[in-house]
C-alpha positions in Angstrom: 0.0 0.0 0.0 2.8 2.5 0.7 4.0 2.5 -2.9 0.7 3.7 -4.4 0.8 6.9 -6.2 -2.9 7.3 -5.8 -5.4 7.9 -3.1 -8.1 5.3 -2.8 -11.0 4.1 -0.7 -10.9 0.5 0.3 -14.1 -1.1 1.4 -15.2 -4.3 3.2 -18.5 -5.5 2.0 -20.8 -8.5 1.4 -22.9 -9.1 -1.8 -25.8 -9.9 0.6 -25.5 -6.6 2.7 -28.3 -4.2 1.7 -26.2 -1.2 2.8 -23.4 -2.3 0.5 -25.8 -2.6 -2.3 -26.9 1.0 -1.8 -23.3 2.3 -1.5 -21.7 0.5 -4.4 -23.3 2.7 -7.1 -22.2 5.7 -5.2 -18.6 4.5 -5.1 -18.8 3.7 -8.8 -20.0 7.2 -9.5 -17.1 8.7 -7.4 -14.6 6.6 -9.2 -15.8 7.6 -12.7 -15.7 11.3 -11.6 -12.2 11.2 -10.1 -10.3 8.4 -11.9 -8.4 10.9 -14.0 -7.2 12.5 -10.7 -5.7 9.2 -9.5 -8.6 7.8 -7.5 -8.8 3.9 -7.1 -11.4 1.9 -5.4 -10.8 -1.7 -4.0 -13.7 -3.7 -2.6 -12.8 -6.4 -0.3 -15.5 -9.0 0.0 -16.2 -11.0 3.1 -18.5 -13.3 1.2 -18.0 -17.0 1.7 -17.9 -17.9 -2.1 -15.1 -16.1 -3.9 -16.4 -17.2 -7.3 -19.5 -15.0 -6.7 -17.6 -11.8 -6.4 -16.7 -11.3 -10.1 -20.1 -12.3 -11.1 -21.7 -9.7 -8.9 -19.3 -7.1 -10.1 -20.1 -7.9 -13.7 -23.8 -8.2 -13.2 -23.9 -4.6 -11.7 -21.4 -3.1 -14.1 -18.9 -2.0 -11.4 -15.4 -1.1 -12.7 -13.7 -0.8 -9.4 -11.3 -3.6 -8.3 -12.5 -6.3 -6.0 -10.8 -9.1 -4.0 -11.4 -11.2 -1.0 -10.8 -9.9 2.5 -7.8 -12.0 3.8 -5.9 -12.1 7.0 -3.2 -10.1 5.5 -5.6 -7.3 4.5 -7.1 -7.5 8.0 -3.7 -7.0 9.6 -3.0 -4.0 7.4 -6.4 -2.3 7.8 -7.3 -3.3 11.4 -10.6 -4.6 12.6 -13.6 -2.3 12.3 -17.1 -3.5 13.1 -19.9 -3.0 10.7 -20.7 -3.2 7.0 -19.8 -1.6 4.7 -16.5 -0.2 6.0 -14.5 2.3 4.0 -10.8 2.9 4.7 -9.3 5.9 2.7 -5.7 5.3 2.0 -3.7 8.4 1.0 -1.0 8.8 -1.6 1.5 8.4 1.3 0.1 4.9 2.1 -1.4 6.0 5.4 -5.0 5.5 6.4 -6.7 8.9 6.3 -10.3 8.2 7.1 -12.4 5.2 8.3 -16.1 5.0 8.0 -18.4 2.2 9.1 -22.0 1.9 7.9 -23.8 3.4 5.0 -22.6 6.8 3.8 -25.0 9.3 2.2 -24.3 10.7 -1.3 -22.6 13.8 0.1 -20.4 11.7 2.4 -19.2 9.6 -0.5 -18.5 12.6 -2.7 -16.5 14.1 0.1 -14.1 11.2 0.0 -12.5 12.9 -3.1 -11.0 15.5 -0.8 -8.1 13.1 -0.1 -7.0 13.3 -3.8 
């Protein structure tokens, strides 16, 4: 993470989480509006079936990256309760902001301030 040249929100979610389903389109919109400024989004799924994650992403047309939450990611990001969780990692590789629970449109848009 410390070698990234871009600022990016990293989120923990589940395909079955209703709050995640509401927030994902907001993150996609944020990404499209700020990708040229260096924004990257990485979704870390806690779902049991890793094969379902790419299907879910494709089915909904999401272009942000997705992977499974691993013990390694957990060690780096720490343990935060709730879903979804967003960690904003700055260009310097440090966590700048952590949000747990559903964010409103204006809250998601404000994540761009870290660019």
